[in-house]
VEXVO-485596 format. One record per residue (C-alpha): x, y, z; residue in three letters; residue number from 1. Coordinates in nm, 4 decimals, always signed. Layout:
! residues N
ATOM|X|Y|Z|aa|i
ATOM|X|Y|Z|ALA|NUM
...
***
This chain:
! residues 60
ATOM|X|Y|Z|aa|i
ATOM|+5.1574|+7.4103|+16.9466|MET|1
ATOM|+5.0380|+7.5494|+17.2772|GLU|2
ATOM|+4.6789|+7.4872|+17.3815|MET|3
ATOM|+4.4969|+7.7677|+17.5555|LYS|4
ATOM|+4.2345|+7.6971|+17.8143|TYR|5
ATOM|+4.0679|+7.8676|+18.1067|ARG|6
ATOM|+3.9926|+7.7161|+18.4435|ILE|7
ATOM|+3.6801|+7.8545|+18.6048|LYS|8
ATOM|+3.6375|+7.8003|+18.9786|TYR|9
ATOM|+3.2937|+7.8424|+19.1268|GLU|10
ATOM|+3.2387|+7.9488|+19.4860|ARG|11
ATOM|+3.1181|+7.6051|+19.5938|ASN|12
ATOM|+3.4406|+7.4578|+19.4528|CYS|13
ATOM|+3.6541|+7.6743|+19.6826|ALA|14
ATOM|+3.4377|+7.5778|+19.9804|LYS|15
ATOM|+3.4682|+7.2096|+19.8887|TYR|16
ATOM|+3.8481|+7.2330|+19.8673|LEU|17
ATOM|+3.8666|+7.4029|+20.2067|GLN|18
ATOM|+3.6793|+7.1144|+20.3694|ARG|19
ATOM|+3.9270|+6.8563|+20.2397|LEU|20
ATOM|+4.2416|+6.7491|+20.4201|ASP|21
ATOM|+4.5645|+6.9235|+20.3162|ARG|22
ATOM|+4.7100|+6.6275|+20.1214|ASN|23
ATOM|+4.3955|+6.5909|+19.9111|THR|24
ATOM|+4.3865|+6.9660|+19.8434|GLN|25
ATOM|+4.7442|+6.9535|+19.7173|ILE|26
ATOM|+4.6761|+6.6496|+19.4950|ARG|27
ATOM|+4.3752|+6.8191|+19.3331|ILE|28
ATOM|+4.5479|+7.1546|+19.2834|ILE|29
ATOM|+4.8574|+6.9862|+19.1363|ASN|30
ATOM|+4.6400|+6.7889|+18.8946|ALA|31
ATOM|+4.4618|+7.1083|+18.7871|ILE|32
ATOM|+4.7915|+7.2931|+18.7405|ASN|33
ATOM|+4.9210|+7.0136|+18.5155|GLN|34
ATOM|+4.6326|+7.0464|+18.2707|LEU|35
ATOM|+4.5928|+6.9634|+17.9827|PRO|36
ATOM|+4.7862|+6.6518|+18.0872|PHE|37
ATOM|+4.6463|+6.3926|+18.3223|GLY|38
ATOM|+4.3388|+6.1719|+18.3334|ASP|39
ATOM|+4.0930|+6.4022|+18.1553|ILE|40
ATOM|+3.7918|+6.3097|+17.9451|LYS|41
ATOM|+3.5514|+6.5136|+17.7377|LEU|42
ATOM|+3.2033|+6.5052|+17.8891|LEU|43
ATOM|+2.9517|+6.3217|+17.6742|GLN|44
ATOM|+2.7283|+6.5472|+17.4637|GLY|45
ATOM|+2.9377|+6.8531|+17.5450|ASN|46
ATOM|+3.2276|+6.9935|+17.3448|LYS|47
ATOM|+3.3590|+7.2449|+17.6006|ASP|48
ATOM|+3.3543|+7.0682|+17.9392|ASN|49
ATOM|+3.5925|+6.8053|+18.0701|TYR|50
ATOM|+3.6200|+6.5744|+18.3673|SER|51
ATOM|+3.9467|+6.5352|+18.5609|LEU|52
ATOM|+4.0072|+6.2208|+18.7654|ARG|53
ATOM|+4.2234|+6.2516|+19.0768|VAL|54
ATOM|+4.2430|+5.9274|+19.2703|GLY|55
ATOM|+3.8921|+5.7834|+19.2932|SER|56
ATOM|+3.7115|+6.1171|+19.2355|CYS|57
ATOM|+3.6091|+6.3029|+18.9213|ASN|58
ATOM|+3.6072|+6.6818|+18.9038|TYR|59
ATOM|+3.4379|+6.8900|+18.6361|LEU|60
***
């Protein structure tokens, strides 16, 4: 069964990614592209939003 999901990037997210070094950008984008697999957790008190851990950082 295939899960459907949508990734929504906000403008400040794109700006944040541009400020990062190239290796970190690639790690984050690869982790996002591999969703729904990876270190993801449902945010507490919310049924639609998740957190993705890449290295020592969490991304919503």
